[in-house]
C-alpha positions in Angstrom: 50.6 -13.6 -47.4 49.5 -11.0 -50.0 48.5 -7.5 -48.9 45.1 -7.8 -50.6 44.3 -11.0 -48.8 41.2 -10.5 -46.6 41.9 -10.2 -43.0 40.2 -12.6 -40.6 37.3 -10.8 -38.8 38.0 -10.2 -35.1 36.0 -12.2 -32.6 33.3 -10.2 -31.0 34.1 -9.4 -27.4 32.0 -11.4 -24.9 29.3 -9.4 -23.4 29.9 -9.0 -19.7 27.3 -10.8 -17.6 25.3 -8.2 -15.6 26.1 -8.3 -11.9 23.1 -9.6 -9.9 22.1 -7.2 -7.1 22.9 -8.4 -3.6 19.9 -9.9 -1.9 19.7 -8.7 1.7 17.7 -11.0 3.9 14.7 -9.6 5.7 15.5 -9.3 9.4 13.7 -11.8 11.5 12.0 -9.2 13.7 10.7 -7.5 10.6 9.4 -10.8 9.2 7.8 -11.5 12.6 6.0 -8.1 12.5 4.6 -8.7 9.0 3.5 -12.4 9.5 2.6 -12.5 13.2 2.4 -9.2 15.0 0.4 -7.2 12.4 -2.4 -9.8 12.1 -2.5 -10.0 15.9 -2.8 -6.2 16.2 -5.6 -6.1 13.5 -7.6 -8.6 15.6 -6.9 -6.9 18.9 -7.8 -3.4 17.7 -10.6 -4.6 15.4 -9.3 -2.9 12.2 -9.2 -4.4 8.7 -7.1 -1.6 7.3 -3.4 -2.6 8.1 -2.2 0.9 7.4 -4.1 2.2 10.4 -2.3 -0.2 12.8 0.7 1.0 14.8 4.1 0.4 13.4 7.7 1.3 14.2 8.8 4.2 11.9 12.3 4.9 13.0 14.8 4.7 15.8 17.0 7.6 16.7 20.2 7.0 18.7 21.9 10.0 20.2 25.1 10.4 22.2 26.0 13.7 23.9 29.8 13.7 24.5 30.5 16.5 26.9 34.1 15.4 27.3 34.7 16.3 23.7 34.9 19.9 24.7 38.3 19.2 26.2 39.5 16.3 24.1 38.4 15.5 20.6 39.4 11.8 20.8 36.3 11.1 23.0 34.0 12.2 20.2 36.0 10.1 17.7 35.5 7.1 19.9 31.8 7.8 20.3 31.3 8.1 16.6 33.2 4.8 16.0 31.1 3.0 18.7 27.8 4.3 17.3 28.9 3.3 13.7 29.5 -0.3 14.9 26.3 -0.5 16.9 24.0 0.9 14.2 25.8 -0.2 11.0 25.4 3.4 9.8 27.6 6.5 9.7 26.6 8.9 12.4 26.1 12.6 11.9 27.9 15.1 14.2 25.8 17.2 16.6 26.9 20.9 16.8 26.3 23.3 19.7 23.9 26.1 18.8 25.1 28.5 21.5 28.0 29.4 23.7 28.0 28.6 27.4 31.0 30.1 29.2 30.6 28.1 32.4 31.0 24.9 30.4 33.6 26.3 28.1 31.3 25.6 25.2 31.4 27.7 22.1 28.8 28.0 19.4 29.6 25.6 16.5 31.5 23.1 18.6 31.1 19.4 18.0 29.5 17.9 21.1 27.9 14.7 20.1 26.7 12.3 17.4 23.5 10.6 16.3 22.0 8.2 13.8 18.4 7.7 12.5 17.6 4.1 11.5 14.8 3.0 9.3 13.8 -0.2 7.5 16.0 -3.2 7.8 18.7 -1.6 9.9 16.1 -0.4 12.3 14.7 -3.9 12.9 18.2 -5.4 13.1 19.2 -2.9 15.8 16.0 -3.4 17.8 16.5 -7.2 17.7 20.1 -6.8 19.0 19.0 -4.3 21.6 16.3 -6.6 23.0 18.0 -10.0 22.8 21.6 -9.1 23.5 22.2 -5.6 24.9 19.5 -5.1 27.5 20.0 -8.5 29.2 23.6 -7.4 29.8 22.6 -4.3 31.7 23.6 -4.7 35.4 20.6 -5.3 37.7 18.2 -4.9 34.8 14.5 -5.4 35.8 12.8 -4.2 32.7 12.0 -0.8 31.1 9.6 1.7 32.6 6.2 1.5 30.9 5.7 5.2 31.5 8.7 6.5 29.4 6.3 7.6 26.5 6.0 11.1 25.4 2.2 11.2 25.0 2.4 10.8 21.2 3.3 7.1 21.0 7.1 7.5 21.1 9.3 5.7 23.7 12.6 6.9 25.2 15.2 5.0 27.0 18.7 5.7 28.2 21.7 3.4 28.5 24.6 4.5 30.7 27.1 2.1 29.2 27.6 1.5 25.5 29.7 -1.7 26.1 26.5 -3.7 26.8 26.5 -4.1 23.0 28.7 -7.3 22.5 30.0 -6.2 19.1 32.1 -3.5 20.7 35.7 -4.3 21.8 36.1 -2.8 25.3 39.9 -2.5 24.8 39.2 0.2 22.1 37.2 2.6 24.2 38.9 4.5 26.9 35.8 6.1 28.7 32.3 5.3 29.8 29.7 6.7 27.4 25.9 6.4 27.5 23.3 7.0 24.8 19.6 7.9 24.4 17.4 5.8 22.2 14.0 7.0 20.9 11.6 4.6 19.2 9.2 6.6 17.0 5.9 4.8 16.2 2.9 5.7 14.1 0.6 5.2 17.0 -1.9 7.9 17.9 -1.5 7.3 21.6 0.8 5.7 24.2 -1.5 2.7 24.9 -1.3 1.4 21.3 2.4 2.1 21.1 2.9 0.2 24.4 1.1 -2.8 22.9 3.2 -2.7 19.7 6.5 -2.5 21.6 5.6 -5.4 23.8 4.8 -7.5 20.8 8.2 -6.5 19.3 9.9 -7.9 22.4 10.5 -4.7 24.4 10.8 -5.8 28.1 8.4 -3.3 29.6 7.6 -3.6 33.3 4.0 -4.0 34.5 2.4 -0.6 35.1 
């Protein structure tokens, strides 16, 4: 082969096929809200503007871990449990002041919380209603009066292991949580109607 012989052109590298974004399915409760609950609320309240109808805006789950003052592993377990329950990494709650009687110092980690919106919010609420609450011992429904006067609902669970996704062998102590459902409703009555439609088992007033 002579030096001046033309070299064969290199084959052009194949363009990489762009990766298609993962399609996350719409939670069934969110789909039910859009297709069934929202039209029903519009008829019930007599409003054509859907933006004026009550909706669930966010769910805040909070765990106060008093035992973490003496042993950090309890907070670590609570964080892991909340992560599994919510599907989201919790933030750590820090004490704002020192209380000598409780051996609490300012800046000490004493709990954790998550704020859920969108799909994760609806997924959590669906599991709470259909799986967790029915596992609560002697459960007879939620209080219809646990509203704050501004359309938000609060409930407390004394045992996190009512969520079946948690392995009881991995948690060494009993831990409860507080759950707040924040709605866009202007009053408790409209929020109560919304939550009942979403499946919340509220007792009769």
